[in-house]
VEXDREN-2710 file (C-alpha; in Angstrom, 1 decimal):
% VEXDREN-2710
k/r/px/py/pz
1/MET/25.2/-6.2/-18.6
2/THR/21.4/-6.0/-19.1
3/ASP/20.0/-2.7/-20.7
4/SER/18.5/-0.7/-18.1
5/LEU/15.5/0.2/-20.4
6/GLU/14.9/-3.5/-20.7
7/VAL/14.9/-3.8/-17.0
8/LEU/12.5/-1.0/-16.5
9/GLY/10.3/-2.3/-19.2
10/SER/10.1/-5.8/-17.7
11/PHE/9.6/-4.1/-14.1
12/ALA/6.5/-2.2/-15.4
13/THR/5.1/-5.3/-17.5
14/VAL/5.3/-7.4/-14.5
15/TRP/3.8/-4.7/-12.3
16/ILE/1.0/-4.0/-14.5
17/MET/0.0/-7.6/-15.0
18/LEU/0.0/-8.2/-11.2
19/TRP/-1.7/-4.7/-10.6
20/PHE/-4.7/-5.9/-12.7
21/ALA/-4.7/-9.5/-11.4
22/CYS/-5.0/-8.3/-8.0
23/ALA/-7.7/-5.9/-9.1
24/GLY/-9.6/-9.0/-10.4
25/ILE/-9.2/-10.6/-7.1
26/LEU/-10.7/-7.9/-5.2
27/SER/-13.6/-7.4/-7.5
28/LEU/-14.4/-11.3/-7.1
29/ALA/-13.8/-11.4/-3.5
30/TYR/-15.3/-8.2/-2.1
31/PRO/-18.9/-9.3/-2.6
32/LEU/-18.3/-12.4/-0.2
33/ILE/-17.1/-10.3/2.5
34/ARG/-19.3/-7.1/2.1
35/ALA/-22.2/-8.2/4.3
36/PRO/-20.1/-8.8/7.3
37/LEU/-17.8/-6.0/7.0
38/LEU/-20.8/-3.6/7.0
39/ARG/-21.9/-5.0/10.4
40/TRP/-18.5/-3.9/11.9
41/HIS/-18.0/-0.7/13.6
42/PRO/-17.8/1.9/10.9
43/ALA/-14.2/3.2/11.9
44/ILE/-12.6/-0.1/11.7
45/ALA/-14.7/-1.3/8.7
46/GLY/-13.6/2.0/6.9
47/ASN/-9.9/1.3/7.7
48/LEU/-10.1/-2.3/6.4
49/LEU/-11.8/-1.2/3.2
50/MET/-9.2/1.4/2.7
51/LEU/-6.6/-1.4/2.9
52/LEU/-8.6/-3.5/0.5
53/LEU/-8.7/-0.7/-2.1
54/ALA/-5.0/-0.3/-1.8
55/PHE/-4.3/-4.0/-2.1
56/PRO/-4.1/-4.2/-5.8
57/PHE/-1.7/-1.3/-6.1
58/LEU/0.6/-2.1/-2.9
59/LEU/0.6/-5.8/-3.3
60/SER/1.6/-5.7/-7.2
61/LEU/4.1/-2.9/-6.5
62/SER/6.0/-4.5/-3.4
63/SER/6.0/-7.8/-4.8
64/THR/7.5/-6.6/-8.1
65/LEU/10.0/-4.6/-6.1
66/LEU/10.9/-7.7/-4.1
67/LEU/11.1/-9.5/-7.4
68/PHE/13.7/-7.0/-9.1
69/THR/15.6/-6.3/-6.0
70/SER/18.9/-8.3/-5.8
71/ALA/18.9/-8.0/-2.0
72/PHE/16.0/-10.4/-1.9
73/ASP/17.4/-13.2/-4.2
74/SER/17.3/-15.5/-1.5
75/LEU/13.5/-15.6/-1.7
76/VAL/13.9/-17.5/-5.2
77/SER/14.6/-21.1/-5.1
78/VAL/18.0/-22.0/-6.8
79/HIS/17.5/-23.0/-10.4
80/CYS/19.6/-22.5/-13.5
81/HIS/19.5/-21.5/-16.9
82/GLU/22.8/-20.8/-18.8
83/ASN/24.4/-20.4/-15.3
84/CYS/23.3/-20.3/-11.8
85/ALA/24.0/-16.7/-11.1
86/ALA/21.2/-14.5/-9.6
87/HIS/19.0/-12.9/-12.0
88/MET/15.8/-11.0/-12.8
89/PRO/12.9/-12.2/-14.9
90/ILE/13.7/-10.0/-18.0
91/ILE/11.2/-9.9/-20.8
92/ALA/13.1/-10.2/-24.0
93/THR/10.0/-10.5/-26.3
94/PRO/10.4/-7.5/-28.7
95/GLY/8.1/-4.8/-28.0
96/LEU/6.4/-6.3/-25.0
97/ALA/8.6/-4.8/-22.4
98/PRO/8.1/-1.2/-23.7
99/LEU/4.6/-1.7/-24.1
100/GLY/4.3/-2.5/-20.3
101/LEU/6.2/0.6/-19.7
102/LEU/4.0/2.8/-21.7
103/LEU/1.0/1.4/-20.2
104/VAL/2.1/1.9/-16.6
105/CYS/3.1/5.4/-17.6
106/ALA/-0.4/6.1/-19.0
107/ILE/-2.3/4.8/-15.9
108/LEU/0.0/6.9/-13.6
109/LEU/-0.5/9.9/-15.8
110/ARG/-4.3/9.3/-15.6
111/LEU/-4.1/9.1/-11.9
112/ALA/-2.1/12.1/-11.6
113/HIS/-4.5/14.2/-13.8
114/ARG/-7.5/13.0/-11.7
115/LEU/-5.7/14.1/-8.5
116/TRP/-4.7/17.4/-10.0
117/VAL/-8.4/18.0/-11.3
118/ASN/-9.8/17.4/-7.8
119/LEU/-7.3/19.6/-6.0
120/ARG/-7.8/22.4/-8.6
121/MET/-11.7/22.1/-8.3
122/SER/-11.6/22.1/-4.5
123/SER/-9.3/25.1/-4.4
124/ARG/-11.3/27.1/-6.8
125/LEU/-14.5/26.3/-5.0
126/LYS/-13.0/27.4/-1.6
127/CYS/-11.7/30.6/-2.9
128/GLN/-15.2/31.4/-4.3
129/LEU/-16.9/30.5/-1.0
130/GLU/-14.4/32.6/1.1
131/LYS/-15.8/35.7/-0.9
132/MET/-19.4/34.7/0.1
133/ALA/-19.1/33.5/3.6
134/ASP/-19.4/35.3/6.8
135/HIS/-16.9/34.1/9.2
136/LYS/-18.3/32.5/12.6
137/PRO/-16.1/31.0/15.5
138/GLN/-16.8/27.3/14.6
139/TYR/-17.9/27.5/10.7
140/GLU/-18.3/29.9/7.8
141/LEU/-21.9/30.9/7.2
142/LEU/-23.3/31.2/3.6
143/ASP/-26.1/33.5/2.9
144/THR/-28.7/31.3/1.1
145/ASP/-32.0/29.8/1.9
146/LYS/-30.9/26.2/1.0
147/PRO/-30.3/24.2/4.1
148/VAL/-27.0/22.7/3.6
149/VAL/-23.7/21.8/5.4
150/PHE/-20.4/20.4/4.3
151/THR/-16.7/20.4/4.9
152/LEU/-14.4/21.4/2.3
153/GLY/-10.6/21.1/1.9
154/TRP/-7.8/18.5/2.1
155/TRP/-5.4/19.6/4.7
156/ARG/-7.1/22.7/6.0
157/ASN/-10.7/21.9/6.3
158/GLN/-13.5/24.3/6.6
159/ILE/-17.1/23.8/7.8
160/TYR/-19.7/25.8/5.8
161/VAL/-23.2/26.1/7.0
162/THR/-26.1/27.9/5.1
163/ARG/-28.3/30.5/6.7
164/GLY/-31.2/28.3/5.7
165/LEU/-29.9/25.4/7.8
166/GLN/-29.0/27.5/10.7
167/GLN/-32.5/29.0/11.0
168/SER/-34.2/25.7/10.6
169/CYS/-32.1/24.0/13.4
170/SER/-32.1/24.2/17.0
171/GLU/-29.0/25.0/18.9
172/GLN/-28.7/21.3/19.8
173/ASP/-29.0/20.2/16.1
174/LEU/-26.5/22.7/15.0
175/ALA/-24.1/21.3/17.7
176/VAL/-24.5/17.7/16.7
177/ILE/-24.0/18.7/12.8
178/LEU/-20.8/20.6/13.8
179/ALA/-19.4/17.6/15.8
180/HIS/-20.0/15.4/12.8
181/GLU/-18.2/17.7/10.5
182/ASN/-15.3/18.3/13.0
183/ALA/-15.1/14.5/13.0
184/HIS/-14.4/14.5/9.2
185/SER/-11.7/17.2/9.7
186/GLN/-10.0/15.3/12.5
187/ARG/-10.2/11.9/10.5
188/CYS/-8.9/13.6/7.2
189/ASP/-11.9/12.0/5.5
190/ASN/-11.7/14.1/2.4
191/ILE/-8.1/12.8/1.6
192/ARG/-9.3/9.4/2.5
193/LEU/-11.9/9.6/0.0
194/LEU/-9.7/11.1/-2.6
195/ILE/-7.0/8.5/-2.4
196/ALA/-9.9/5.9/-2.4
197/MET/-11.3/7.4/-5.8
198/LEU/-7.7/7.0/-7.2
199/PHE/-7.3/3.4/-6.3
200/THR/-10.6/2.4/-7.8
201/LEU/-9.7/3.8/-11.2
202/VAL/-8.2/0.4/-12.5
203/LEU/-11.4/-1.5/-11.1
204/PRO/-14.6/-2.3/-13.2
205/ARG/-16.8/0.8/-13.1
206/LYS/-19.6/-1.0/-11.2
207/MET/-17.5/-2.5/-8.6
208/ALA/-15.6/0.8/-8.1
209/ARG/-18.9/2.8/-7.6
210/LEU/-20.1/0.0/-5.1
211/LEU/-16.7/0.3/-3.2
212/HIS/-16.8/4.0/-3.0
213/ASP/-20.3/4.0/-1.9
214/ASP/-19.5/1.6/0.9
215/LEU/-16.6/3.7/2.0
216/HIS/-18.6/6.8/1.9
217/LEU/-21.2/5.2/4.1
218/MET/-18.5/4.0/6.6
219/VAL/-16.9/7.3/6.7
220/GLU/-20.2/9.1/7.5
221/SER/-21.2/6.6/10.0
222/ALA/-17.9/6.7/11.9
223/CYS/-18.5/10.5/12.1
224/ASP/-22.0/10.0/13.5
225/PHE/-20.5/7.8/16.1
226/GLU/-17.8/10.3/16.9
227/ALA/-20.8/13.0/17.5
228/ALA/-22.9/10.3/19.6
229/LYS/-19.8/10.2/22.0
230/GLN/-20.9/13.9/23.1
231/TYR/-24.7/13.9/22.4
232/GLY/-25.7/10.3/22.6
233/ASP/-26.7/7.7/19.8
234/LEU/-30.5/8.7/19.8
235/ASP/-29.9/12.4/19.7
236/VAL/-27.6/12.1/16.6
237/ALA/-30.0/9.7/15.0
238/GLU/-32.9/12.2/15.6
239/THR/-30.7/15.1/14.0
240/LEU/-29.8/13.0/11.1
241/LEU/-33.6/12.4/10.2
242/LYS/-34.3/15.9/10.6
243/ILE/-31.5/17.3/8.3
244/GLN/-32.6/14.6/5.9
245/ARG/-35.9/16.2/5.6
246/LEU/-34.5/19.6/5.4
247/SER/-31.7/19.1/3.1
248/PRO/-31.6/19.1/-0.8
249/LEU/-30.0/16.1/-2.5
250/GLN/-27.5/18.6/-4.0
251/TRP/-26.7/22.2/-4.4
252/GLN/-25.0/24.0/-7.0
253/ILE/-22.4/26.7/-6.8
254/GLY/-21.5/28.0/-10.3
255/LYS/-20.5/24.8/-12.3
256/GLN/-19.6/22.9/-9.1
257/VAL/-22.1/20.5/-7.7
258/ILE/-22.1/19.8/-3.8
259/LEU/-23.7/16.6/-2.9
260/SER/-25.3/16.6/0.7
261/ALA/-24.1/13.7/3.0
262/PHE/-27.5/14.1/4.9
263/THR/-29.9/12.7/2.3
264/GLY/-30.6/9.6/0.5
265/ALA/-31.2/6.0/1.6
266/GLU/-27.7/6.2/3.4
267/ILE/-29.3/7.9/6.2
268/GLU/-31.5/4.9/7.0
269/LEU/-28.4/2.7/7.3
270/ARG/-26.6/5.2/9.5
271/VAL/-29.7/5.5/11.9
272/LYS/-29.9/1.7/12.0
273/ALA/-26.1/1.6/13.0
274/LEU/-26.5/4.2/15.7
275/VAL/-29.7/2.7/17.2
276/HIS/-28.1/-0.7/17.2
277/GLY/-25.1/0.7/18.8
278/ARG/-22.1/-1.0/17.2
279/GLN/-19.2/-1.3/19.2
280/LYS/-15.5/-1.7/18.4
281/SER/-14.5/-5.3/19.5
282/LEU/-11.2/-6.8/20.0
283/TRP/-11.6/-9.3/17.0
284/GLN/-12.5/-6.5/14.7
285/GLN/-9.3/-4.6/15.6
286/THR/-7.2/-7.8/15.3
287/GLY/-8.8/-8.5/11.9
288/LEU/-7.5/-5.1/10.7
289/GLN/-3.9/-5.8/12.0
290/ALA/-4.1/-9.3/10.4
291/ALA/-5.1/-7.9/7.1
292/VAL/-2.0/-5.6/7.2
293/LEU/0.3/-8.4/8.0
294/ALA/-1.2/-10.7/5.5
295/LEU/-0.4/-8.1/2.8
296/ILE/3.2/-8.0/4.0
297/LEU/3.6/-11.7/4.1
298/ALA/1.8/-12.1/0.6
299/SER/4.5/-9.8/-1.1
300/PHE/7.3/-12.0/0.2
301/LEU/5.5/-15.3/-0.4
302/LEU/4.8/-14.4/-4.1
303/VAL/8.4/-13.7/-4.9
304/ASP/9.3/-17.2/-5.7
305/PRO/6.2/-18.4/-7.6
306/LEU/6.2/-15.1/-9.6
307/HIS/9.7/-15.5/-10.6
308/HIS/9.0/-19.1/-11.9
309/GLY/5.8/-18.3/-13.3
310/ILE/6.9/-15.2/-15.3
311/GLU/9.9/-17.2/-16.7
312/ASP/7.5/-19.8/-17.9
313/LEU/5.4/-17.1/-19.5
314/ILE/8.4/-15.3/-21.1
315/ALA/9.4/-18.7/-22.6
316/LEU/6.1/-19.2/-24.2
317/LEU/6.2/-15.7/-25.6
END
């Protein structure tokens, strides 16, 4: 009977190899599809980009699970070694399987640590702001002249508006801003961005930054469109430009820096999207569904070539 540690180590080694290979494919492919993707409706484009970010992790894990699950032996074409019994591609090279297991554990620990750090920082900041804020029916009011608005929290989101912003905006502007921020809460965008940040940790830094920036643009633009359902595209666009002139690029509370989503070159792209009035289309929705099905199908189709390819690689080692 194959030693369980050897099986686990082989599983980890195959998974990590596939994970980085899929990450490499994503890094090469994304620049080719980025331009048309940015022309889609931001809500659909954001969902598809999240799937692309999850692609290296999900495809590698699902394919490896199928490869090491006896219930799916039928996916591997019949071939024999010493006998024709069903078997898993076990790595017998001394030290290689344990190394793969250690590497997977190190990456998972890094992901867990980054998640814990972000959750802890958010919790501390929220506790600090609760002591400073004056509760209003739709938001928490912070007594500062800096004109800033943001949504904080993962599961129970809270909108924070500073007195400086409140005094600088009309009731209409504030209503548009709150509609935008409420859309973030309804869409769970803070969790979405956190998960995306975890998925990009295995990607090259430059590509990870590009993907994160594009997702942030899509998330913010999608909330602009939600606000536009109530107040109209042009009114939301005018409010964005007004808040851009008022808001600082960032605001610091203690050691925590809060970046404004209403400043920077991103605003120009969001305004253009509103003015052009991007609409959801059937082919965009179909494209998202097709991408999900393609991921599932690829997991099954990869089992046989992976099995043989890994065995060939093991033989070389």
